[in-house]
N, C-alpha and C positions, 0 to 999 in steps of 0.2 A: 121410653117416654120422650127422650130428647129428639129422636128421629121422627116420632109421631108429631111432636110439636112443630118441628121444622117442615114436615109435610103439610100440616095445616096452614102454616104461614104461606108457603108457596102456593097452595091451592086457593086460599082466599085472595092473595095478591093477584093471581092470574084471573080469577073470575070477577074482579072489580072492573075489568076491561072487556071490551067487545072482542069477539072472535069471528072467524069466517065460518059460517054455517054451510057454505057450499063446497068446502074442501074437506075430503075424507081421507083419514089415515089408512094406509094399506099394510106397509111393513117397513122395517128399518134393518139395513145391512151395513157391514163395514168392509170397505175395499181400500187397501193401501192407505190406512189411517184417515180415510174419509168416510163419514157416515152418509149413507144414501137413504133418504126417506121417500118412499114411494107414496104418492097421493093420487087421487082420481084424475087430476088434470095435469100431472107432471111429476117432476123429480126435484127434491131438495138435495143438495150436496153441502155437507158441513165439514169444515176442516180447520184445524188450529195451526197458526203460524208459531205461536208461543202460548203459554198458559193464559196470557192476558189479551190475546188477539185471535178472534175466530172469524172465519169467512163463511158466509152462507150464499149459495147460488141457487136460484130457482130456474129450472129448465122446463118450460111448458112443453106439453106433448107436441110432437112433430117439429121440435126445434133442437138445436145442438149448441153446446157451449164451446165455440172454436176460437173466438177472438182472444188475443192477449190483452192483459191489463195495460192501460196507459200509465198507471201510477205505481203498481206494486213491483218491487224488485227483490223482496225477501222470499226465500224458499221456505215452504212449510217445514216445521221440525217434527220429529217423532216425539210428540208431547204425551206425557203420561196422563192417562185419564181413567176415570172409573165410570163404567156404564151400568145403569140399573134400569130395569123395565118392569112395569106392572101392567095390569089390564088396561088402565086408563092413561098411564104416563110413561115417558122414558126420559132419563137424565144422562147427559154426558158431562161429567164433572172434572174440572181441572182445579189446580190451586188458585187460578185467577178468575176464570169465568165458568159458570155452569149454564149449559144449554138445556132447557126443559121443553119437551115436546108433549103437549096435551093432545090426546087422540080424538076425543069427542067433546065439544066441537074442536076442530083442529086449530092448534096455535103453537108457535115457537116463541119462547121467551128467553131472556138473557139475564143472568144474575151474577152479582159479585158477592159471594157468601150467601147470606139470606136476603140481601137487598136486591130488589128488582131494578134492573137498569132500564130495559126497554123490551117491548114485546110487539110482535106482529099483530095488526088489527085485522085488516083484510088481506095482508100480505100482497101477493102479486095480483094485479088486475089490469083491465084496459078500459078506456073510454074513448068514444068517437067525438068528432066535431069540436075538438079543442082548437086553440089558436096560439101561435107564436109568431112574432114579427109580422102581424097582420095577415098571416097565411093560415088557412085551416089545417089542422094536424090531428092525427090520431095518436093517443098517448098510451104507453105502457107505464104502470105505476107500481110502486112498493109502498105499502101503507102500514103505519105503526101507531101504537098507543103511547101517549105521553102522560106523565104525572101532572096533576093540576098546577103544581107550584114550581116546576123546574124552569130555570132561565136558559135560553138557547142562544148560542153564538154560532158563527160560521157563515157558510155560503160565499166566502171570499171577501173581497173589499167592497164595503157598502158604507154610505154615510147614513146611519140609522140609529145611532146610539148603541149602548152596550147590549141591551136585550133585543134580539131580533125576532122573538116570538110574536106571532100575530101577523106576519107578513108572508105573502106568496111571492117568492123571489125568482126571477128569471135566471137561468143558467145560460147566459149568452154574453160573452165578453163584448162590451160596447163602451166607447168613450162618452163622457158627459162633460162637455166644455163648460167651464165656469161654475161647477157645482159648489154648494155651500154646505148647509147642515142636513139637507135631505136629498139623498141620491140613492134610490133603491137599486140602481144598476150602474156599475162602473167597469173598468177595463179588465178586472181580474176576478172571475167567479170561480167557485169551487164547490163540488158536490159533497160538502162536509157539514155535519152538525155536531157541535160540542155542547154538552149539557152541564149545568151546575151540579148534576149528580155524579160528575167526574167520569163520564164516558164520552167516547167519540164514535160516531157512525159515519163511515165513508162509503158513498155509493160509487162503485168502481166501474164507471162507464163514461165514455168521452162525449157522445153526442149531446146536442143542446136539449134543454128542458126547463123544469122548474123545481124548486124546493118550496113546499108549502109547510111553513112552520106554524101550524095551528091557526090559519087565517079565518077558519070558520068557527073558532072558539069551541071545538068539540074534543079537545085534548088529543089531536092527531097530528102526525108528521107524515107527509107524503112526498115521495120522490117521483117526478114525472119526466119521461123521456120520449123522444120521437122514435128511438130505435136502440138496439145494442144489448149489452149485458144486463141481466137481472141479478147483479152480484153486489153484496155489501159486506163490509167488515165492521164488527163491533169491537172496540178497543177499550180497555179499562187501565187503571193505574192506581198505585197506592198513594200517589201524590200527583199534583198537577204537573210537576216536572217529569214524573214517570210517564204520565199520559202522553205528553208531547214527545218524549223520548221513544215510546213504543210506536207512535204513529210514524215518526221519522226513521225508525228502524225498518218499518214496513215499506216506506216510499223513498227513502234515501236521505242522506245528510247533505247539508250545504258544504261545498268545498271551502277551504280557507281562502279568504280574500287577501289580495296583496295589502301590506300594511299601509301603503300610501293612500289607499282608498278610504282610510279613516280620517284623512286630512280634509282641508277645505278645497272646494271646487270653484273655479271661475267658470260660470256658465250663464248663457243667455240665449235668446232667440233673436239674432244670432250674430256672431262675428263675421263681418262681410269680407274682410281682407286679412292677409298675412300681417300687414303692418298693424292693423287694429288689434289683432290677437297678441302680438308681441308687446305692443305698447301697454296693453292692459296688464299683462304679467309684470312688466317693468314697473308699473304704477303700484302694484301690490308690494313689490320688493322695496320701492322707494318709501312707501308708507309704513313699511315693516309690519304688514299684515300677512300672516302665514297663508301659504297656498301650495297645493300639491298637484293639481291637475287642471287642465283647461279642456272644455268640451266645445266642439265645433258643430253647430247645427247645420241645416241643409245648404247654407251658402258656400260651404267648402267645395261643393260640386256644381253649383249653379248660381247665377246672379239673381234669379227670381224664385219665388216660392212655387209657383205653378209651372208645369211643363218640363220639369227637370228630374223628377224622381226616376231612378234607374241609371243615371249617369255613372255613379260609383267611381268617379275619377276627378282629380283636382281641377278646379277652374283655374287654369294657368294665368289668366289675366289678373285675377285678384289674389291668387296664391302661387306666385311665380316660382318659388323655391321651397316646396313643402318639405323636402327631405332636410334641407338646411334648417328650416323652422323647427321641425321635430327634434333634430339634434341639438340645436341651441336651447330649446326649451328644457330638454333633459339635462343639459349642462347647468341649467338654472334650477334643477331639481323639480321640474314640472313635467308631468306625463300628458300625453295627447290622446284624447278620446274623440271618435268620430261618430256622427249619426248615420244610420242607414235605414232604409225602409224596404219592404218586400214587394214593391211595385215597380213596374217598368212602363212608363207612359209612352204613347206613340210618338212623342216629340223628343224622347231621350236619345242621346248619342248611341245608346246600346240597343235600341229597339229592334233594329233589323238583325242584330246579332242574337237577341233573345228569340226571334222567330226562327232564324237559321239553325240555332242550336237546340230548338224545341224545349225551352226551359219553362214555359208558362203553362199554368193549369188550363184545362180544355173545356170546350162545350161538348154537347152530345154528338157533334159531327166530327170530333177529333181535332178541331182547330183551336187556336188560342182563344180563350174566353175573354173578350174585351168589353169594358163597360166604363161609364163615366162616373167620376167622383170629383171632389173639390180640386184635386191636384192635376187632373187631366183625364184623357181617355187612356185607360190602363189595362194591363194584364197583371196577374198575380204570379210571383215566382212559385213554382211547384216544388217545395222542399221535399215532397214525398215521392218524386220521380228521381231516378238515378241521375238523369241529365241535369235537372234543376238543382239537385242537391250538390252535385260536383261543381257546377258552374258557380253557384253562390259561394261555396267554400273557396274556390280559387280567387274570387273577389277579395275575400277576407284575408287569405294568405298573402296576397300582394300588399294589402294595407299593413298587415302585421310585419311583413318583411321590411317595410319602410320605417318601422320603429313605433307605430301606433300600439298602445298597450291597453286600450279599452275600447269596447264597441258598444254603441248605443243603438238599440233596436226600437224604432218608433212605429206606431200605427200597426202593431203586431197582433191586434185582436183577431184577425185582420179588420181594419177599420170599416172597410166595405168588402163583404164576402158573400157573393150570391149563393143561395141554397143549392142551385142546380149545377154549380161549377164542379168539375170532376178532377180529382187528383190521381197521381200515379199509383197510389195504393188501392185504387178502386173505390175510394170513398168520395162522397159529395161534400159540399160546403158545410152543411149542418152536422155532418159526422166528425169533421176534424176542426171545426171553427174554434172551439175552446182550447184545443191542444196545439194549435198552430204556433202560438207564441213560445210555449215551452219546448216544442220540437225545434223551432228556430234557434232558441238558446242552445240547445244540444248541438246543432250544426256549428254555431259559433265556437262553442267549447271544443268541439273536435278540430276546428280550424286552428285554434291555439295549440292544441296537443300535437297536431301534425307539423306546425311551424316552429314552435318553441316549447317542447314538451316539459321543460323544467320551469316554465314561467306560469304563474297563476293568472287565469283570465279575470278580467273585470267586464261583466256583461250587464248593461243597464237596459231593462225592458219593462214595459208597463202592462203587459198581458201575459197570462199564464193560466195554469190549472193545477189540480192536486198533483203533487210530486215534482213540481217545477224546481224546487229548491236544489235537487240533486244535480241539475244542469247548470248550476252556478248563477242562476238568474237573480238579479238584484232589482226589485220592482219599485216604482214610485206610484203615488196615488192618482196620477193623471193631471189634467189641466184644471187644477183647483182655482177657484176665484181668489183674487187678491183682495180679501175682505176678512173681517173678523169672523163671519160665518164660515168661510173657508178654513181658517185656522182652527175653529172650534171642532170641526169634524175630524181632525187629523189624529189625535191620540187614540180615539176609539178604533179607527181603521187600523192603525199600527198594532194595537194590542190584540185585536181580533185576528189579524194575519199571523202574529206570532203563535197564537193558540193552534193555528192550522198549518204550522210547519214553515211558514214563510217569515223568517225572522228579520229580514232586511228591508221590509216595507218602510218607506220614508216619503217625504213630500218635497215639492218645489218650495224651498224655504223662502218666505216672503210672499208666496202666492204667485200664480202664473198669469191668470186672465184678468184684464181690466187695467184702467189708467190710474188706479188709486196709489198715489205716492205718499202714504201715511207712514211717517217715521216711527211712530209708536208701534204700529202693527208690524213693521219690518223688524224692529228691535225685539219685540216679544216673540216673533216667529223664530228668529235666529237664536234667541236665548233658549227656547224650547228645543231647537235643533241640536244644541250641544249634547243632549241626552237622547239622540236619535241614532239609528245604525249608520246612516250616511249623512254627511254635512254638505248639502248642495243647494245654495241659493240659485234660483232660476226664475226667469220671467220673460214675457214677451217684450217687444221692443219699446213699448210705451213708457216703461219705467225701468231704470237701471236696477239690476239684481246684485251687482257687485258693490261691496261697501266703499270701494275707492271712488265711486262715482255718485255717492249719496251725499247728503248734507253733512256738515262737520259733526253735528251732534249724533246723527245716525251712524256715521263712520266710527266715532269713538265707542259707542255702545256695541256695534258689531265687532270691532276689534277686540274688545274685552271678552265677548262671548267666544270668539274664535280662539283666542289665546287659552281660555279655559278648556276648550275642546282639545287642543294640543297637549295641555298639561295632563289630561286624563288618558293619553295615548296608551300607556302600559295597562291600565285598568280596562280600557275599551278593547284592546287587542286580546286580552284574556277572555273577554266575553265572546269574541269571534271564535276563539278556540273552543270554549265551552259549547257553543252552538254547533260547531263542526263535529265534536265528539258525541254530544248528547241531544242535539236539537233544541237545547234550552233557549227560549226567546231572550233577546237583549232587553226588550221592554216587557214588563210583566205586571199583570193586574194585582191589586192588593189581596185578592182572595187566594193567590198562591200561598200567602203567609197564614191566612185565617180562613180556611175552607168552611169552617163551621159558622162563620159570620155571614148570615144571609144578606145583610145590607150591602156587603161589598160586591155582590154579584152584579150590581148595576152602578157601582160607584166609579166615577171617572174624573174626580177632581185631582187625583194623584196616582202615580204608578211607580213601580220599582225600575231603576236602571241597574241591571245586574241584581245582585243580592243585597248590596249594602248602601245604595243610594235610593232615597225617596224623593221624587220630583213632583212638583205641583205647578204646572205651567199657568201663566196668566193669559186668559183667552178672551178678555173683554176690554173694550176701549175705556180708558180712564178709570180702570179698576183700582180702588184704593185699599181694599182688604182681600185677603185670601184665607179661607177656612180649610184646615187640613186635618184628616184623621190619621193618627199614628198607630200602626199595628201593635198589638199588645204583647207580643212575644219578646220584645226587647225595648229598651229605651233608645232615644234618638238624640242627635246633636245637630244643631244648626251649623251648616257648613261654613257660614260666613261669620258667625258670632261666637261659636263654640258653646252656646247656651244649651243645656241639657233639657230634654222634653220627655216626660213619662209616656211609655207605651200604653195603648188602650185609651188615650185621651184625644179630644178634639180641641184644636187651638186655632185662634184667629191671628193673622199677622198683617201688619201694615206693609203694603207693597213698596218696592223701590224700583226706580226706572232702569237701573243698570244690572239687575239680576232677578231671577225668579226664585221662589222658595225652594231651597235645596237642603236636604238633611242626610246625615250619615248614621248608620246603625251603630249604637254604642258598643264598644268592644271590638270594632272591626279594624282591619289593616287595609289602608287604601294606598296603592302604589301610584305615584305621579312622576312626571318628567320635568326636567328643567326647560326653560323657554327655548323655542326653536322656530325657525321660519319654514321648515319643511320636515316631514317625517323622515326624510333621508338623513337628517342630522342625529337621529336617535338610533342607538344600537343595543339598548337593553342593559348596558353595563354601568349606567349611572342612574340611580334611582333615588327618589324621595319617598320614604315610607312613613305615612301618617298613621300612628296607632292611637285610636280613640279610647284611652284607658277608662275602664269602668270596673269598680271593685266587685260588682255583682257578676261580671263575666270572668270566670276563672281561667278560661282557656280559649284562645282564638287562633285559627290557622288560615293562612292564605297560600294557595298554590298558584304560582304565577308563571305562565307559559311564555317562552321566548324562542324565536328562531330568526333567520335573516330577513323575514318578511316578504320574501319573493319566491323561494323554492316551492314548486308544486309537490305536494305530498311530503313535506318536510318532516312531519311527525311520524308518518308511516316509515320513512327512510332513516329514522334515528338522527335527523339533523335538527335537534332541538335541545333545550334545557328546560327543566321544570323546577324553578326555585321554590323552596318551601320556607315560609316564615311563620313562626309560632310564638305567641306571647302567652305567658302564664303568670298568674299572680296569686299570692297567698295573703295579701293585705299588707305585708311588710316588704316584699320584694317583687320586682317585675323581672322575669327572665325572658329574654328575647333570643330565640334560637334561629339560626340560618343554616339551611341545608340545600343541597342541589342534586337533583336527578339529571344526569347528563346522557343524552342519546349516544348511541354507539358511534355515530358519525358527526359529532359536534364537538368543537373545541371550546370549552368554557374558559372565560377570562376572569380576572379579578374584577370585583365590583366596587364602585364608589357609592357607598350608602349614606344617605342623610336620613337618620332616624329622628322623627319628630313625634314626641309623645305628648298628647293633649290631656288636660285635666290632672296634672301633677300638682297637688295643692301646696307643696313646699319644696324648697331646694333639697334634693336628695342627699343622703349621707355619702354615697359613693356610686361611681359608675365604672364597672370593670369588665374586661374581656379576659377570662381566666384570672391570672394574678396581676395582669397589667391594668393600671388605671387609665381610663380614657378621658380625654378632655371633652368638656361639654359646656353648653350655655343654658342658663335657666332664665326664663322670662317670668318674673313674679306677677306681672300684671295680666299676661295672657295665660299663665299657668301651663306653659309649654316647656318641655325639655328637648334640646337638640343635641344629637350625638353624631359625629362624623366618623366613619370607619372605612377602612379598605378591607374588603372581604375576599380572601382566597376561596373562590366558590367551588374549588375542588375538594374543600374540607368543610366539615361542620364547624360552626362557630357559635359562641354564646356571649350575650351581653347581660350582665346582672346589674340591676339598679336597686340599691337599698334605699327605701323610702324613709323620709323623716316623718315619723309618726307623732 
């Protein structure tokens, strides 16, 4: 009876949606763990990577599936499955996803247990006389049914709000200068759709096209492409964290960033001279505002914006001693990052070299394809030819050997990329346009590996595609307007990208485009940036981006935000590690915590920073109040006042100019650092642990990752420690345990721990480590207990606090 009931559910669910009446089932066979389903107009191949990840490829008659995936790096596993077939249906069942094949009318559907995730509607199809970039195009399509009520995310970076359903979105990386709250197309597109039903579908194809997310209001999803693979993966997960982990298992994990990249950047468009660069950093140090890196825009290689792209060499008039500058900056604990672009204009000092060495993409006559755009008459470096790839790598190796530790890749959509341009891999512009940025990042990553294999790369790029995270690419949202509208679009963009595996999406803090020198906007953007993956104020030359050149009031507000950013360094670095291991986003939507709460699927007033911070940025000028919903699975604590707030409630707060609403999960342990002017001053052996005691939370555990912050592959090489802090309470006693897992090639040192316990209502009866009494201080007004201890981290240690009941 149970199986009959399940069959009826599947049958009814399937027949609620349209199917393709022109496609006819013929037979199903299994070859090398791949199900091959023959139909009248082609062949379906279905294979599992894991029980929660299945790939379906459609190969039309007279075509072959020969191209490699641009995104997938995981090898399919020998997944245990159960196959059943009747006269009308066939099922391939795993513990994660069931693939159901309906024979008449033909349809493939995907289930998690008894829940229908998604089903093909018309499946593969074609249509003529489409259009993209104002050019007529014929499209190949993959068409699916959607549930009427599901919320859709994905398609890369867009300024469209949280729910992207109802839009037909171009898959063509393109800059949008000065965008605000509505930008359907930006620099970083991806052929990914994420559903509120907790599945992800990835269209595994590189060429340009569209994602139609039910724009016709007929409950359909359609992927449209000009050419290439008819391949997609359907991915499920038991939780939102599982879903993102599964997708990044498939397409690759983000390498660990160097710890210094979590500090403050000094960045603008741009520093014209060596003297100006050095003086700016000296001003940061004089004002005691922390800073860890300086970014040099295109003036490092030319005096003018136009006509100089492709020089790739220091302008010795304005940067006469670059090696000395880099060395001196490093002595001052500041890293140097340089901008580069993939274009060589015909007025560049290397243009003739580019022609002689045959490193530019070609026209159909085999000559360098030259065209005009804003920066000059240009050719595009062909990273897909051996000559172009090697030449570009050597440029980077020379810069890295000078001591540069970060590379900024700009205009990498590429900003102007003719459809008919030909690359060394035999592809034209439309076929590689979207993956050029991520493959460029791979080239830079390889340059780091060949020059200094033990150092972690920092690669800042604004364009990419699905799977780009594995190449170490750190994206930003592009040339956003310096306006409140520009700020308002940023949380949604970052949250969406984290769902799609790109966890380090951030923005030009303060905004890039425009002459708006609004101190309130600047402060609010920098306060929001404290809880962003990268902290990088940046702007064009009209308005200073650096706090040291702002008004006194703006400087004070910025300094406070930056100091908090540095205080959170151990917490933030732990988030980088969690992302590296599991793909977990640093910024997370509230529905991660309450997936059953449908209202949260379009909620964007607050987000999680890691697991234990709840952040609600101020996004409107002159805003006096902020209303925040607190997830119900725990209580919360105001980070600044220590006032407790019940979970599952909505509260309104009066705003303050020097902070944004920030809350801590009750019962959590938050690691923080002592004040510093550079991340180089931090070594992980001196920690402040804030424990937000809550009697209802009987046990809390924090695993805190630490390494030297620089070694590439430190975790994999055993060059790390994983500190474990656990707090338990029975209402009468708090027991705080400290333990350490030390990698085989890491030397753990003693730790200076300042333990701060919040919400201790009375002076405790005793505080002991074993039989030894520990000195402590108790603040009866703030209800906090402070204990300082030296912990031999090679040994387990316990601190017992007997509460005064």
